[in-house]
C-alpha positions, 0 to 999 in steps of 0.5 A: 897391669893386673891389680890383685886384692887379698885379705892377709899375707898367709893367703899368698904363701904359695904365690909369692915365690912365683913372683919376681922383682918383689918390692913393698907398696907405698902411699898407704897401701899394704902389699907388694908389686912384682912381675910374673912372666911379662905381666906387672902385678900389684897385690894389695892386702885389704885386711879382713872385712867389708870396711877394710876392703872398701877403703883399700879398693878406693885408695888403690884406685886413687893411687895406682895406675889404671889396671887392665884387670882386677882380681879378688882372691884368697880363701873362702868358706864352702856353703855348697856341701859338695865343695872340698878344700882346695877347690877353686870358686869362680864367682859368677855373681857377687852377693853382699849381706852386710849385717845379720839384720840386712837382706842380701843384694846382688852387687855384681855379675861376671860377664859370660865371656869372661867366665868361660875364659877364666874357667878354661884357663883354670881347668887346663891346670888340673884344678877343680873349678866350681862356678856360682854365686859368692856371698860376702858377709859383714860378720863372721859365719864360721859355724856349720848351722850358720853356713847351712842357713846362708846357703839356703837363704842366698843360694851362694856356693861359697862365702868370704868377707871382702869380694862383693864390696871390692866388686862394687868399687871396681864396677864404678871405675869400669874395670873388668873384675874377676873373683877367684877364691879357693875353699879352705873350710868345707860346709860341714867344718867348724873352724877352731878359733875363727874369731882370733885373727885381727883385721890383718889376719894376725893372731896374737899368741896370748889371745890364742893361748887364752882361747885354747885354754878355755876351749881345749877340745878345739886344739884337735881341729887345728892340724886339719884346718892347717892342712886345708889352708895349705891346699887352698893356698896352693890352689890360689897360687896355681889359679893366679899363675894361670890367669896372669900368664896363660889367660887372654882376659 
């Protein structure tokens, strides 16, 4: 059995149709379970942010059967300037910086054998794959200057808000862990309305309307952001299918 953590439903929009026998999870977990080929999958929605991810990981480990592999997936922001939307990032190190006032720390490192196996499985699908450190931040880093500073400060090539705390919880249980994310926003991108989603990824229509009334110029960037989200979710689907069916992890 493989346990997969993701932040919000839209990240798996390309994957859901590839999973059969889908049924919702229970016992306080959001998400669903199903099958892909001969593999049983449990997919747990953490919500956005380190607190939600930490709690979801603990609850999943307490209530589900022990998985043979745990995967953290979803979209990521590029910090390295050469990454493009739809590129897949395999994290060889997980860094955590919980607040702007704290320093970052390395909380997990991917074993070299697992890293090479993951890269081989993904590159065979034709995906563009980059390996490097991934930074999990406890606050929103959506602006170009903030991303540039994070890259310079930490050396991370990409950014999310959940994976490092998931890795720390899973490491304590002694279960193999892999972080595979797909780039949505590039290093030079500003994300219009990045602060609008709540902890589950939902955007309230009235809140969005008020934001764009106050920031009408931001509307121009929405179509490009949605296209990049589409490339990222398609890459996530292909990457997870390769890991769940073809990989020998």
